[in-house]
TORPADREN-564545 format. One line per 10 residues: their letters; for each residue x, y, z of N, C-alpha, C, CB. Coordinates in steps of 0.02 Angstrom, whole numbers, m for minus. Glycine has a CB too. Layout:
<sites>
a = X:Y:Z:X:Y:Z:X:Y:Z:X:Y:Z ~ ...
</sites>
This chain:
<sites>
maspahvelt = 48:m67:m12:4:m14:6:62:60:m1:m31:m33:94 ~ 9:103:m48:74:174:m65:69:208:26:33:264:m154 ~ 110:248:27:112:288:114:59:346:70:221:333:160 ~ 39:395:141:8:469:114:58:510:77:m18:519:177 ~ 110:494:89:173:535:54:158:532:m30:257:492:74 ~ 177:479:m42:170:431:m107:107:476:m138:149:333:m88 ~ 55:454:m109:m12:460:m126:m12:542:m138:m65:427:m65 ~ 6:594:m91:11:645:m98:54:695:m171:30:647:m39 ~ 122:662:m168:165:673:m219:125:645:m288:238:637:m202 ~ 91:582:m300:62:571:m355:5:643:m368:29:493:m347
qllqswrdge = m41:643:m311:m104:704:m322:m76:775:m371:m129:740:m230 ~ m8:787:m339:40:840:m332:70:864:m397:94:819:m288 ~ 76:796:m431:111:790:m507:46:784:m561:168:710:m514 ~ m31:757:m556:m97:746:m575:m90:821:m603:m158:723:m513 ~ m97:880:m526:m118:925:m538:m74:983:m564:m147:931:m494 ~ 6:969:m576:61:995:m607:34:983:m701:140:947:m575 ~ 13:917:m692:m10:913:m788:m64:912:m809:5:856:m828 ~ m99:953:m750:m160:980:m757:m156:1063:m766:m200:957:m696 ~ m92:1080:m782:m83:1154:m762:m74:1200:m710:m118:1174:m776 ~ m87:1162:m633:m83:1224:m587:m11:1199:m565:m149:1236:m519
kdavaaafel = 13:1272:m592:83:1299:m566:113:1288:m503:84:1364:m567 ~ 52:1329:m442:61:1289:m404:105:1228:m360:35:1283:m420 ~ 75:1158:m406:80:1127:m392:169:1080:m399:24:1120:m409 ~ 207:1126:m432:272:1122:m451:316:1132:m409:285:1157:m494 ~ 302:1166:m362:330:1185:m277:355:1136:m243:278:1209:m227 ~ 247:1138:m245:234:1066:m169:276:1017:m196:138:1019:m155 ~ 270:1009:m259:290:909:m266:380:922:m243:278:857:m389 ~ 395:972:m281:492:986:m277:463:985:m172:546:1116:m335 ~ 451:1007:m148:466:1003:m74:446:951:m45:441:1050:m38 ~ 391:928:m59:369:839:m28:422:807:m47:297:791:m62
aydelklias = 465:807:m90:499:751:m121:589:787:m115:462:734:m214 ~ 587:837:m76:652:863:m54:704:827:m38:647:898:m8 ~ 686:804:15:733:741:42:755:695:4:705:703:87 ~ 721:678:m40:722:618:m74:789:629:m136:639:604:m108 ~ 746:683:m161:791:698:m205:850:743:m194:761:719:m248 ~ 864:773:m129:928:786:m109:961:731:m107:933:817:m53 ~ 944:677:m70:995:622:m53:1008:606:m123:970:554:m4 ~ 985:586:m183:990:585:m246:1071:627:m273:919:618:m270 ~ 1031:687:m265:1089:731:m287:1166:715:m257:1068:805:m266 ~ 1141:709:m196:1220:696:m162:1255:628:m174:1219:700:m79
qrlrqadwpg = 1205:572:m191:1220:512:m210:1242:523:m283:1164:465:m198 ~ 1243:563:m338:1278:581:m376:1337:600:m394:1260:600:m384 ~ 1362:654:m342:1411:685:m319:1450:646:m291:1396:730:m285 ~ 1436:596:m246:1484:536:m226:1518:484:m269:1451:499:m186 ~ 1457:468:m328:1466:439:m368:1533:442:m422:1415:446:m384 ~ 1522:518:m442:1571:558:m473:1637:597:m442:1535:601:m498 ~ 1637:572:m392:1687:575:m334:1705:648:m334:1753:525:m343 ~ 1641:690:m358:1651:766:m371:1713:806:m328:1580:801:m351 ~ 1754:847:m353:1798:856:m315:1786:947:m283:1864:834:m359 ~ 1742:973:m326:1739:1059:m324:1694:1051:m254:1692:1110:m405
tlsptallhe = 1683:1119:m246:1635:1163:m170:1543:1129:m199:1641:1303:m179 ~ 1550:1110:m254:1468:1092:m283:1441:1054:m240:1458:1052:m352 ~ 1371:1102:m190:1346:1051:m149:1275:1014:m188:1330:1087:m73 ~ 1274:972:m136:1193:905:m158:1134:963:m183:1145:845:m55 ~ 1133:1022:m126:1068:1067:m136:1087:1102:m170:1035:1102:m87 ~ 1146:1135:m192:1149:1191:m256:1147:1149:m332:1231:1242:m251 ~ 1175:1080:m359:1159:1037:m387:1058:1022:m394:1205:989:m350 ~ 1040:1010:m337:970:1010:m334:940:1074:m362:950:999:m264 ~ 955:1116:m349:930:1182:m367:912:1209:m442:976:1223:m343 ~ 993:1184:m432:995:1215:m518:939:1157:m556:1099:1207:m564
aylriavgdv = 937:1107:m537:897:1035:m582:845:1063:m565:902:942:m561 ~ 796:1097:m501:711:1108:m507:724:1168:m548:656:1123:m427 ~ 770:1208:m548:777:1277:m607:758:1247:m675:867:1315:m618 ~ 783:1190:m697:787:1177:m758:689:1148:m764:863:1115:m773 ~ 654:1118:m727:597:1086:m734:544:1151:m721:592:1020:m683 ~ 566:1185:m688:509:1239:m665:493:1294:m715:533:1278:m599 ~ 557:1297:m754:534:1364:m791:510:1307:m888:633:1450:m793 ~ 526:1238:m892:511:1203:m929:440:1191:m938:542:1160:m919 ~ 438:1153:m997:345:1114:m970:386:1038:m979:241:1128:m1051 ~ 390:1012:m943:393:957:m917:323:923:m858:460:967:m888
afmnrehfya = 296:851:m899:226:813:m843:273:763:m861:121:802:m863 ~ 254:748:m772:296:676:m739:216:637:m745:343:683:m632 ~ 223:574:m740:174:533:m777:145:504:m694:214:466:m846 ~ 195:489:m649:185:454:m601:242:490:m555:187:378:m617 ~ 243:425:m488:301:453:m437:374:426:m476:292:414:m345 ~ 365:378:m504:434:352:m521:460:382:m591:432:269:m525 ~ 412:398:m627:447:451:m683:457:506:m666:414:465:m741 ~ 430:539:m610:480:610:m557:544:594:m532:444:635:m480 ~ 559:539:m491:605:538:m488:651:495:m531:604:535:m441 ~ 644:494:m577:706:473:m649:698:514:m674:706:415:m703
gmslyirsal = 659:561:m686:663:635:m725:707:671:m689:594:680:m731 ~ 691:678:m619:736:714:m590:801:718:m590:727:712:m549 ~ 813:619:m583:885:627:m597:935:638:m631:901:604:m591 ~ 883:620:m713:909:659:m769:931:735:m775:864:653:m812 ~ 896:781:m740:896:839:m745:972:831:m695:821:879:m723 ~ 974:813:m629:1035:835:m616:1078:791:m617:1041:863:m566 ~ 1104:752:m672:1150:716:m710:1163:791:m764:1115:631:m748 ~ 1121:797:m778:1113:849:m842:1174:923:m799:994:879:m856 ~ 1114:924:m729:1162:996:m704:1251:979:m683:1119:1032:m616 ~ 1249:926:m665:1310:896:m656:1386:908:m714:1284:824:m656
vdhararqaa = 1345:869:m759:1386:867:m828:1389:949:m855:1342:810:m893 ~ 1340:986:m838:1361:1067:m869:1412:1080:m823:1297:1135:m866 ~ 1408:1054:m748:1460:1105:m705:1522:1072:m747:1464:1094:m600 ~ 1534:1002:m732:1602:975:m766:1624:1019:m840:1589:887:m787 ~ 1576:1017:m877:1616:1052:m931:1602:1122:m917:1596:1030:m1007 ~ 1592:1142:m865:1626:1241:m881:1680:1226:m833:1563:1336:m847 ~ 1703:1151:m781:1777:1159:m743:1828:1165:m815:1801:1076:m682 ~ 1823:1102:m861:1862:1104:m916:1865:1170:m950:1840:1055:m959 ~ 1818:1189:m963:1826:1249:m1025:1867:1289:m978:1748:1295:m1060 ~ 1872:1321:m921:1893:1362:m871:1961:1348:m862:1855:1356:m810
krgsgdiqvs = 1997:1276:m859:2042:1275:m850:2066:1254:m923:2051:1246:m795 ~ 2051:1256:m992:2065:1245:m1063:2072:1295:m1095:2023:1212:m1096 ~ 2025:1347:m1065:2004:1408:m1099:1949:1428:m1140:2043:1420:m1131 ~ 1914:1368:m1169:1839:1367:m1180:1829:1310:m1225:1808:1435:m1211 ~ 1767:1296:m1226:1754:1242:m1263:1778:1160:m1220:1796:1260:m1334 ~ 1737:1085:m1247:1730:1040:m1213:1806:997:m1242:1653:1009:m1221 ~ 1832:966:m1223:1907:934:m1248:1881:869:m1259:1978:933:m1191 ~ 1913:840:m1278:1886:766:m1284:1939:719:m1235:1890:737:m1374 ~ 1946:688:m1188:1991:638:m1149:1988:579:m1150:1991:643:m1093 ~ 2003:539:m1166:1990:473:m1155:2020:445:m1084:2017:436:m1215
mseaiggees = 1991:419:m1054:1982:374:m993:2052:356:m978:1934:307:m1005 ~ 2101:328:m1007:2173:309:m1007:2215:366:m995:2194:277:m1071 ~ 2195:409:m1037:2241:480:m1050:2231:524:m984:2212:529:m1126 ~ 2198:514:m958:2145:575:m901:2216:559:m815:2005:517:m874 ~ 2222:613:m821:2273:619:m745:2242:613:m698:2309:680:m726 ~ 2275:592:m645:2228:569:m571:2201:638:m552:2280:532:m495 ~ 2162:638:m496:2136:704:m466:2077:720:m510:2192:767:m465 ~ 2075:797:m493:2005:825:m496:1990:812:m582:2001:917:m466 ~ 2058:830:m626:2057:831:m689:2023:756:m739:2130:849:m700 ~ 2046:734:m690:2004:647:m720:1937:626:m694:2050:573:m694
ivadvvaldq = 1920:649:m638:1858:651:m620:1815:687:m657:1854:668:m565 ~ 1820:759:m675:1773:782:m714:1772:778:m795:1771:842:m694 ~ 1822:724:m810:1831:699:m882:1792:639:m884:1906:684:m903 ~ 1793:599:m826:1760:545:m815:1676:569:m824:1785:517:m742 ~ 1652:620:m797:1583:631:m775:1581:660:m864:1563:695:m692 ~ 1621:691:m913:1599:729:m968:1586:648:m997:1657:793:m1009 ~ 1631:607:m1018:1654:545:m1039:1589:499:m1047:1707:516:m988 ~ 1566:484:m992:1507:458:m979:1456:479:m1001:1498:455:m930 ~ 1417:545:m991:1406:574:m1022:1403:574:m1082:1422:596:m1009 ~ 1435:603:m1127:1464:590:m1188:1436:497:m1214:1558:603:m1171
slaqlaaldp = 1459:464:m1181:1445:380:m1193:1337:360:m1203:1489:330:m1092 ~ 1335:397:m1151:1267:392:m1140:1209:430:m1195:1262:421:m1070 ~ 1248:467:m1224:1222:518:m1272:1212:493:m1345:1270:576:m1273 ~ 1294:431:m1341:1285:417:m1422:1238:340:m1423:1377:406:m1468 ~ 1248:317:m1338:1198:266:m1343:1144:261:m1353:1193:243:m1311 ~ 1110:322:m1331:1032:360:m1342:1024:360:m1420:1027:451:m1310 ~ 1069:388:m1453:1082:406:m1533:1075:323:m1563:1177:451:m1552 ~ 1094:274:m1534:1115:222:m1559:1040:199:m1539:1186:188:m1533 ~ 1032:178:m1463:958:137:m1448:953:187:m1385:957:34:m1428 ~ 893:217:m1416:850:268:m1340:841:222:m1273:749:296:m1362
rcadvlhlnc = 808:199:m1309:789:135:m1253:827:105:m1197:781:78:m1287 ~ 897:90:m1239:926:55:m1180:964:104:m1150:969:m8:m1196 ~ 984:168:m1169:1002:231:m1148:973:235:m1085:982:285:m1192 ~ 885:235:m1100:856:262:m1031:848:214:m977:787:291:m1040 ~ 847:138:m1000:863:99:m949:918:94:m917:853:52:m962 ~ 979:112:m941:1036:94:m909:1043:183:m861:1107:63:m978 ~ 978:233:m885:982:282:m840:955:290:m794:976:322:m854 ~ 900:243:m762:852:229:m744:886:189:m692:806:207:m788 ~ 922:162:m704:948:114:m654:999:128:m612:966:61:m681 ~ 1052:154:m677:1128:187:m648:1104:265:m609:1196:206:m731
fagldrqqia = 1087:318:m608:1065:375:m612:996:397:m560:1054:380:m684 ~ 951:338:m592:906:357:m543:883:322:m482:859:367:m571 ~ 934:264:m476:917:206:m438:857:170:m440:923:219:m381 ~ 833:160:m495:775:123:m495:781:54:m508:734:148:m537 ~ 743:m2:m467:761:m57:m480:731:m85:m563:739:m96:m416 ~ 740:m153:m551:724:m175:m628:660:m171:m639:744:m244:m648 ~ 575:m192:m586:524:m188:m588:501:m118:m612:507:m210:m535 ~ 537:m38:m564:526:0:m578:534:36:m647:540:13:m540 ~ 575:22:m676:614:55:m735:554:10:m791:722:31:m740 ~ 530:m61:m772:479:m82:m820:407:m48:m829:468:m147:m806
dvlklslatv = 403:m25:m759:341:m12:m753:345:78:m788:316:m29:m664 ~ 381:125:m770:414:178:m798:390:184:m883:497:163:m785 ~ 432:136:m891:430:115:m976:403:93:m990:462:87:m1011 ~ 344:49:m977:313:5:m972:323:m47:m1029:258:28:m961 ~ 392:m87:m1010:419:m142:m1039:410:m215:m999:490:m123:m1048 ~ 423:m254:m1021:427:m338:m981:495:m324:m958:422:m425:m1037 ~ 505:m346:m891:574:m378:m863:626:m394:m892:569:m428:m838 ~ 612:m459:m942:652:m493:m971:679:m421:m1029:613:m569:m1001 ~ 656:m380:m1056:665:m321:m1106:716:m259:m1045:564:m285:m1140 ~ 696:m263:m1010:731:m235:m939:800:m261:m939:690:m262:m866
drdlrfarvw = 819:m318:m945:868:m351:m924:908:m358:m968:855:m403:m900 ~ 900:m350:m1035:912:m375:m1085:960:m310:m1124:843:m401:m1114 ~ 917:m254:m1117:928:m185:m1121:998:m181:m1049:840:m136:m1109 ~ 994:m193:m1011:1042:m161:m963:1102:m202:m967:1015:m156:m888 ~ 1084:m264:m1007:1158:m303:m1012:1191:m282:m1066:1157:m381:m1017 ~ 1173:m248:m1120:1160:m217:m1185:1203:m132:m1159:1057:m216:m1208 ~ 1160:m112:m1156:1215:m45:m1113:1261:m55:m1082:1192:m5:m1063 ~ 1282:m73:m1030:1317:m98:m991:1371:m98:m1020:1300:m150:m968 ~ 1375:m154:m1067:1424:m181:m1098:1453:m135:m1162:1400:m249:m1116 ~ 1384:m85:m1193:1408:m29:m1237:1435:9:m1222:1378:0:m1263
vqqhlrqg = 1415:46:m1138:1447:97:m1124:1525:70:m1099:1404:138:m1072 ~ 1536:21:m1074:1623:m9:m1059:1658:5:m1116:1636:m97:m1046 ~ 1646:m31:m1182:1678:m21:m1209:1692:45:m1251:1674:m61:m1224 ~ 1636:75:m1256:1656:147:m1282:1703:194:m1234:1586:187:m1295 ~ 1688:184:m1193:1739:206:m1116:1796:199:m1160:1742:146:m1030 ~ 1819:127:m1144:1889:89:m1142:1927:117:m1228:1871:m17:m1134 ~ 1871:130:m1264:1901:148:m1316:1926:229:m1326:1859:126:m1362 ~ 1887:279:m1286:1917:353:m1285:1872:386:m1322:1991:364:m1315
</sites>
């Protein structure tokens, strides 16, 4: 049985889809602690070297949805989508750090060429994002499945529910996506 907070979030998301602008802020406020935990996990997974805090990362992601035309279907879709916006904000920060260190523009760095420390971590974040973007061009569904699993923290059943797929399809897509990204990162 769903908790009252889950039901309330679902209702707020429905109100948001129906055009009620105040529902955006209310949904964000209700889910704030969980979203901040996701942002914190993303920074930890990236071993982020800078002063970017989970709060700042989350607020940047919120700004992206608050001004956009976003409609989340349910609670899982909301968390998965917010995770994507959080990842996007982190990648933008990584690219900005690279541009500041290199003068301007993105640089192409293979994982084997990256030297240790902060530069390596930033390069890893950008390289992973580029790999996922290339996977999305090749197979958008596989990229979505991998993102929902690795970045949104959804389990196989939740991914199947959000994307309306069978568990067998989710498993196949996860296997393919993981192998593809690993090979792509090794190739640089």
